[in-house]
C-alpha positions, 0 to 999 in steps of 0.5 A: 482385782487391783484398784484403778489407781493402782493400775494407772501407777503400774502403767506409768512404771512400765512405760518408764522402765520400757523407755529406759530399757529402749534407751539402753539398747539403742545406745548399747549403754552399760549398766553404771552407777549414775544410771542406777541411781537416777530411778530412785528420784522416783517419778512425780514424787513430791519432795517435802520439807521436814520439820527440822533442819538436818544435823549430825546424830553420832556422826550420821546426817539425820533429820526428824520427820514428824506428823503434827500428831506424832508423839515425840517420845515414840521414836522410830529410826527409818532406813531408806531404800535404794539398793545400798547405792542410792537414796537420801533424806530428800528422796525419803522425806515424803514417805517417812512423813506418811509413816509418821502419820500412820504410826503416830511416831516421830521418825529419825531419818538418816543418810547412811553412807552409800556404796560403792564409795563406802561398802559394808559395814559403813551403812550398818555402822551408821544405822547402829549409831543413829539408833543409839542416838535416838535412845538419848535424843528426841525431836524436842528433848534429850532422854530415853523414849517411851517407845523405840522402833526400827523400820526400813524399806527395800535395802533399808529393810535388809539393813534394818534386819542387820541392825537388829542382829548387830544390836542383839549380838552386842547386847545393846537395847533392842527396839520394842518392835520393827517393821520392814517392807520388801527387805533386800535380805539375800545379796547372794540372789539365791531366792527362787523368786529372783527367777520365777517373778522376773516377768511380773515384777515391774520395778526391780531387775536382776542386773540392778540387784547384782550391781547393788550386791557387788557394790555393797558386799565388796570383798566380804562374803555375801552370806555374812548374816549382816549382809544377807540376814536370810542366813542369820539366826534371828533368835531373840529379835523383837516382834517384827512385821514383814510386808511384801508384794506377791509380784516381787523378785525379792519375795523369797527374801521375806518368806525365808527370813520370816520362816527362820524367825518363826522357827526360832520363836520370834513374834513374826507378822508376815503380810504378803499382798496379792498382785503388789509390786516393790515399794507400792506403799510409797503411792499412798494416799492416792492408791488405796492398796498403798494406804491400806498397807500403811494402815496395817503397819500403823495398826501393828506398831500401835500395839507396842506404843 
């Protein structure tokens, strides 16, 4: 059974998506970029001020998000969601503050370039450059961190996996661990959950994912491992936690990547939540399931710091 608070959030989400669908049908509106970007402003989401001003980190717009109790030498690069076509430092600020509180880490959030204006590999290049900057700079000093971490949600989760693969392939310093939430890790949309979860996922829908996939991959094969990490060889990656909801059309992206990682010897923690929907974590602390999920992420990360 889900909590009353979670049921209320689900009702709000369903009412919101129903209104959008009804508007689209009434005006025979085609799916377009502006329409797809608007939902990622998120209903009733409070935008908070970060603790420092925005700056350039190896050419990438960035900022530090730090809970008052966060250690400046436990540094985490965070990659926001939004289907590779949406999201920015404002839409991710509230959630990254909660991640900082749960993990005790200082969060470097970056504003990687978006598609279709800047398709693959632009976002990956920005993620790698942001991570390399984090290795040399903290919120209060220059120098190597005590702990280096990587995390992301949705498309940012897929991008985090791709960043791990790219760093490994280039023999770069790998994070001590990584956390991804509901990663968009198969842009070919070949997972079975794309079809069999369509009636229970209140957040994502196939047309949106197809738009995002086409925009990001552009002319590159969607099976490229840096675009769709489910087709990669994860051998040699650091300890990894994947957290995903049972009612997501992206569920199979997590299950398949976790299985591949396990067979290659990666220390993998797969955390599948019954009845949960895409990005339910963002509703912490008001929704118990959301806060519990963040607590699990915090417990995982703290094993490595």
